C-alpha positions in Angstrom: 0.0 0.0 0.0 1.3 3.5 -0.9 2.0 6.1 1.8 -1.0 7.9 3.4 -2.5 10.6 1.2 -3.0 13.9 3.1 -5.9 16.3 2.4 -3.4 18.8 0.9 -2.5 16.1 -1.7 -6.2 15.7 -2.7 -7.6 19.3 -2.8 -6.2 22.3 -4.7 -8.2 24.6 -2.4 -6.5 23.3 0.8 -3.8 26.0 0.7 -6.3 28.8 0.3 -6.8 30.2 3.9 -9.8 32.3 3.1 -11.7 29.5 1.3 -10.8 26.9 3.9 -11.8 29.1 6.9 -15.3 29.3 5.3 -15.4 25.5 4.7 -14.3 24.7 8.3 -17.0 26.9 9.8 -20.2 25.3 11.2 -22.9 24.6 8.6 -25.3 27.5 8.4 -29.0 27.4 7.6 -29.6 26.2 4.1 -32.2 28.8 3.4 -29.7 31.7 3.9 -27.6 30.7 0.9 -28.7 27.4 -0.7 -26.0 27.5 -3.4 -23.1 28.1 -1.0 -24.6 25.5 1.4 -24.7 22.9 -1.3 -21.3 23.7 -2.6 -19.9 23.2 1.0 -21.6 19.8 1.3 -20.3 18.6 -2.1 -16.7 19.8 -1.3 -16.6 17.7 1.9 -18.3 14.7 0.4 -15.9 14.6 -2.5 -12.8 15.2 -0.3 -13.9 12.4 2.2 -14.5 10.0 -0.7 -11.1 10.7 -2.3 -9.3 10.4 1.0 -11.1 7.1 1.8 -10.4 5.7 -1.6 -6.8 6.7 -1.8 -6.0 5.4 1.7 -8.1 2.2 1.5 -10.1 3.2 4.5 -13.7 2.1 4.1 -14.9 2.5 7.7 -14.6 6.0 9.0 -15.0 7.3 12.5 -16.4 10.8 12.6 -14.3 11.8 15.7 -11.1 10.5 14.1 -12.0 12.1 10.8 -11.9 15.5 12.4 -8.2 15.1 13.2 -7.5 13.7 9.7 -8.7 17.0 8.2 -7.1 19.2 10.9 -5.5 22.3 9.4 -3.3 24.8 11.1 -4.5 23.5 14.5 -8.2 23.8 13.6 -10.7 21.0 13.0 -13.7 21.3 10.7 -16.6 22.0 13.0 -19.1 21.4 10.2 -18.1 17.7 9.7 -20.9 16.0 11.8 -23.6 17.9 9.9 -21.9 17.1 6.6 -21.9 13.4 7.4 -25.5 13.5 8.4 -26.4 15.2 5.1 -24.3 12.7 3.1 -26.1 9.8 4.8 -29.5 11.3 3.8 -28.2 11.6 0.3 -27.1 8.0 0.4 -23.5 8.9 -0.3 -22.4 7.4 3.0 -24.0 4.7 5.1 -23.9 3.4 8.6 -22.0 0.0 8.2 -24.9 -2.2 9.3 -27.3 -0.4 7.0 -24.9 -0.8 4.1 -24.6 -4.5 4.7 -28.4 -4.8 4.6 -28.5 -2.9 1.4 -26.0 -5.2 -0.4 -27.6 -7.4 -3.0 -30.6 -5.1 -3.5 -29.7 -3.3 -6.8 -31.5 -1.0 -9.1 -34.1 0.0 -6.5 -35.5 3.4 -5.4 -35.2 4.5 -1.9 -38.8 3.4 -1.2 -38.5 0.0 -2.7 -35.2 -0.6 -1.0 -36.8 0.4 2.4 -39.7 -2.1 1.7 -37.2 -4.9 0.9 -35.5 -4.3 4.3 -38.6 -4.7 6.3 -40.3 -2.7 9.0 -37.7 -3.2 11.7 -34.8 -2.3 9.4 -36.6 0.9 8.3 -37.1 1.9 11.9 -33.4 1.3 12.5 -32.4 3.2 9.4 -34.7 6.1 10.4 -33.2 6.4 13.8 -29.7 6.7 12.2 -30.6 9.1 9.5 -33.1 11.4 11.2 -32.2 13.1 14.5 -29.3 10.8 15.5 -25.6 11.5 15.0 -23.7 9.0 13.0 -20.6 7.9 14.8 -19.1 5.8 12.0 -20.0 5.2 8.4 -18.8 3.6 5.2 -18.1 5.0 1.8 -19.7 2.6 -0.8 -17.4 3.8 -3.7 -14.3 3.0 -1.6 -15.5 -0.4 -0.4 -16.5 -1.3 -3.9 -13.0 -0.5 -5.1 -11.4 -2.5 -2.3 -13.5 -5.6 -2.7 -12.8 -5.5 -6.5 -9.1 -5.4 -5.8 -9.3 -8.2 -3.2 -11.3 -10.4 -5.6 -8.7 -9.9 -8.4 -5.9 -10.8 -6.0 -7.8 -13.9 -4.9 -8.2 -15.1 -8.4 -4.5 -14.5 -9.2 -3.2 -16.2 -6.0 -0.7 -18.9 -6.6 -2.4 -21.3 -4.1 -5.9 -20.9 -5.4 -7.7 -24.3 -5.6 -9.1 -24.9 -9.0 -12.3 -26.8 -9.7 -14.0 -27.6 -12.9 -16.7 -24.9 -12.4 -15.6 -22.9 -9.3 -12.4 -21.9 -7.6 -11.6 -22.1 -3.9 -9.2 -20.4 -1.4 -8.3 -21.3 2.1 -8.7 -18.7 4.9 -4.9 -18.5 5.5 -4.3 -17.4 1.9 -7.2 -15.0 2.0 -5.8 -13.5 5.2 -2.5 -12.7 3.5 -4.5 -10.8 0.7 -6.7 -8.9 3.2 -3.6 -7.9 5.2 -2.7 -5.6 2.4 -5.5 -3.4 3.7 -3.7 -1.8 6.7 -6.7 -0.4 8.3 -8.1 -3.2 10.6 -11.8 -2.2 10.6 -11.8 -1.7 6.9 -10.1 -5.1 6.4 -12.7 -6.8 8.6 -15.5 -5.0 6.9 -14.3 -5.9 3.4 -14.5 -9.6 4.3 -18.0 -9.1 5.6 -19.0 -7.4 2.4 -17.6 -10.2 0.2 -19.4 -12.8 2.3 -22.7 -10.7 2.3 -22.5 -10.4 -1.4 -21.9 -14.1 -1.7 -18.7 -13.5 -3.6 -17.1 -15.7 -1.0 -19.1 -18.6 0.5 -17.6 -20.2 3.5 -17.4 -24.0 4.1 -15.4 -26.1 6.6 -13.5 -29.2 5.6 -11.7 -31.3 8.2 -11.4 -28.4 10.6 -10.0 -26.1 7.9 -11.9 -23.0 6.6 -12.2 -22.6 2.8 -14.1 -20.1 0.6 -15.9 -20.9 -2.6 -15.3 -18.0 -5.0 -18.5 -17.1 -6.9 -18.0 -15.2 -10.2 -20.8 -13.6 -12.2 -24.3 -15.1 -11.6 -23.3 -18.6 -10.8 -24.9 -20.6 -8.0 -23.8 -19.9 -4.5 -25.0 -23.2 -3.1 -22.5 -25.5 -1.4 -22.9 -29.1 -2.7 -21.1 -32.4 -2.5 -19.0 -31.5 -5.5 -17.5 -28.6 -3.6 -16.9 -30.7 -0.6 -15.4 -33.5 -2.7 -12.9 -31.3 -4.5 -11.7 -29.8 -1.2 -11.5 -33.3 0.4 -9.3 -34.4 -2.5 -7.0 -31.4 -2.1 -6.8 -31.7 1.7 -6.0 -35.4 1.4 -3.5 -34.9 -1.4 -1.7 -32.3 0.7 -1.7 -34.8 3.7 -0.3 -37.6 1.5 2.4 -35.3 0.2 3.5 -34.5 3.7 3.4 -38.1 4.7 5.5 -39.1 1.7 8.1 -36.5 2.5 8.2 -37.7 6.1 8.5 -41.4 5.0 11.3 -40.6 2.5 13.2 -38.8 5.3 12.8 -41.7 7.7 13.9 -44.2 5.0 17.1 -42.1 4.5 17.7 -42.0 8.3 17.3 -45.8 8.6 19.9 -46.3 5.8 22.3 -43.9 7.5 21.8 -45.7 10.8 22.4 -49.1 9.1 25.7 -47.8 7.6 26.8 -46.4 10.9 26.0 -49.8 12.6 28.1 -51.6 10.0 31.0 -49.2 10.6 30.7 -50.0 14.4 30.7 -53.7 13.6 27.1 -54.3 14.7 25.6 -56.4 12.0 22.4 -57.2 13.9 21.7 -53.5 14.5 22.2 -52.9 10.8 19.7 -55.6 10.0 17.2 -54.0 12.4 17.6 -50.7 10.6 17.1 -52.4 7.2 14.0 -54.2 8.5 12.5 -50.9 9.5 13.5 -49.4 6.2 11.8 -52.2 4.3 8.6 -51.6 6.2 8.8 -47.9 5.5 9.4 -48.7 1.8 6.2 -50.7 1.7 4.3 -47.8 3.3 5.8 -45.4 0.9 4.7 -47.6 -2.1 1.1 -47.6 -0.8 1.1 -43.9 -0.3 2.4 -43.3 -3.8 -0.4 -45.5 -5.2 -3.0 -43.5 -3.2 -1.5 -40.3 -4.4 -1.7 -41.5 -8.0 -5.4 -42.5 -7.6 -6.4 -39.2 -6.0 -4.6 -37.2 -8.7 -6.5 -39.2 -11.3 -9.8 -38.5 -9.6 -9.0 -34.8 -9.4 -8.0 -34.7 -13.1 -11.2 -36.4 -14.1 -13.2 -33.9 -12.1 -11.4 -31.0 -13.6 -12.3 -32.3 -17.1 -15.9 -32.9 -16.3 -18.4 -30.5 -17.7 -21.4 -31.1 -15.4 -22.2 -32.1 -11.9 -23.4 -35.5 -13.1 -20.1 -36.3 -14.9 -18.2 -35.0 -11.8 -20.0 -37.5 -9.6 -19.3 -40.2 -12.1 -15.6 -39.4 -12.2 -15.5 -39.4 -8.4 -17.3 -42.8 -8.2 -15.0 -44.3 -10.7 -11.9 -43.1 -8.9 -13.3 -44.2 -5.5 -13.9 -47.7 -6.9 -10.3 -47.9 -7.8 -9.3 -46.7 -4.3 -11.4 -49.5 -2.7 -9.4 -52.2 -4.4 -6.3 -51.1 -2.4 -7.8 -52.2 0.9 -9.8 -55.1 2.3 -13.4 -54.6 1.0 -14.8 -56.2 4.1 -13.5 -53.3 6.2 -15.2 -50.6 4.2 -18.7 -49.4 4.9 -20.2 -49.7 1.4 -23.3 -47.7 2.4 -21.4 -44.4 2.4 -21.7 -42.7 -1.0 -20.6 -39.2 -0.2 -17.3 -37.7 -1.2 -16.2 -37.4 2.5 -15.6 -41.1 2.3 -12.2 -40.3 0.8 -10.9 -39.1 4.1 -12.0 -42.2 6.0 -10.6 -44.5 3.3 -7.2 -42.9 3.4 -7.1 -43.1 7.2 -8.0 -46.8 7.0 -5.3 -47.4 4.4 -2.7 -45.9 6.6 -3.8 -48.0 9.6 -3.5 -51.1 7.6 -0.1 -50.1 6.4 1.1 -49.4 9.9 -0.3 -52.7 11.2 1.4 -54.8 8.5 4.2 -57.1 9.8 6.7 -58.7 7.5 7.0 -62.5 8.0 10.4 -63.5 9.4 11.0 -66.5 7.1 10.2 -64.5 3.9 12.3 -61.5 4.9 15.6 -63.1 6.1 16.9 -63.7 2.6 15.9 -60.2 1.5 17.6 -58.6 4.5 20.8 -60.5 3.9 20.8 -59.4 0.3 20.2 -55.8 1.4 22.9 -56.0 4.0 25.4 -57.3 1.4 24.4 -54.5 -0.9 25.0 -52.0 1.9 28.4 -53.6 2.6 29.4 -53.5 -1.1 28.2 -49.9 -1.3 30.2 -49.0 1.8 33.3 -50.7 0.5 33.0 -49.0 -2.9 32.7 -45.6 -1.2 35.8 -46.3 0.9 37.8 -47.3 -2.2 36.7 -44.1 -3.9 37.8 -42.1 -0.9 41.2 -43.9 -0.8 41.7 -43.3 -4.6 40.8 -39.6 -4.2 43.2 -39.3 -1.2 46.1 -40.8 -3.3 45.6 -38.6 -6.3 47.8 -35.7 -5.3 49.1 -33.2 -8.0 52.5 -35.1 -7.8 51.0 -38.5 -8.5 48.9 -37.2 -11.3 52.0 -35.6 -12.9 53.9 -38.9 -12.5 51.1 -40.8 -14.2 51.1 -38.4 -17.0 54.9 -38.9 -17.5 54.6 -42.7 -17.4 51.9 -42.6 -20.0 54.0 -40.3 -22.2 57.0 -42.6 -22.1 54.8 -45.5 -23.4 53.8 -43.5 -26.5 55.5 -44.3 -29.8 57.1 -41.3 -31.6 54.4 -41.6 -34.3 51.7 -40.8 -31.6 53.2 -37.4 -31.2 53.2 -36.5 -34.9 50.4 -34.4 -36.5 47.7 -36.5 -38.1 46.1 -33.8 -40.3 46.1 -34.9 -43.9 48.2 -38.0 -43.1 47.2 -41.5 -44.2 46.3 -43.8 -41.4 49.2 -46.0 -40.3 49.3 -48.7 -37.8 51.8 -48.3 -34.9 53.1 -51.2 -33.0 53.9 -50.2 -29.4 56.1 -52.6 -27.6 55.6 -52.9 -23.9 58.5 -51.9 -21.8 
């Protein structure tokens, strides 16, 4: 966000002492000079709107605003009356009234009031007539801010794409909203986006997501939305588990090598046994990941909710073949079954125990491979240690002495000849 814009940056009249003294004075009776009275109203409305827009402040407090427009130690005494008139003209709104008004477009004041209902009209009347407004919102500013936030949401690198809708998690949304430095305006912008149904909240596995609604599309949350987010949540979880398993596998291999170096063959075997179990778990997770990615790809290519459900059911059927069918509740048909299924798969993987007779030969082979690898690494280290500049130079000299004189002659344009090199 750019630096704060001051009133002097926004009004060419701000430096005119005579003009500003008149504009700072209390608002006089309209009947005395209607043209001057109206000009004063318009000056302040336009200045407040510009300041609000330029500084991304959508919720303004009247008492604070007096100090914002302080000039040469003086505050505009007319400001409360200006705000009241702006509210009557529907240029500014009390925040709660503005939220009620959202979604009701192309209506006259009367029809809008009817749409709000009797209680809301009474509430609005108490705010507009005879009661000072303590805080208010500037619709033009909030509209600009919500448009900017929506654009940033759609361009965010971690947006979750669906076949018909996109989604964003609350953590990513928070980083976007934090660009609005004014806290109350930041909170109010989110309220407006939710009230307009541009963002529709849904909770998946204790995480908060928002469905992003563009144009006139349906704002309803259905099983397709939940299914897509379940897929993404579980894919993320599997990716984390795969990374953890890969690190554990590396650790067990390092431990096995260390045990061999210390002469403990049995300890090395134990490490390899754990590694083999982890390898099996990793293989299952990679299969699950492949299946979920295939389901997600099919959903992304689907053109209707019906084909999306078909794609999901097809992928889920493939997932079921990975575990014991007797352990699956076949009556569940919703997309949330994915989460349960993956949990079950992991439990089975963790509970699997390798049979001793079947694994002994494999462990011995793995151990021998590890020994060979260790020996090869040691030989490489020894060879590297011996290859000093002096030894490299001596090797080059020895090779040079073995060359026949013909090997040193230029070969360009020369017929091929066979050289017989006698061994020394």
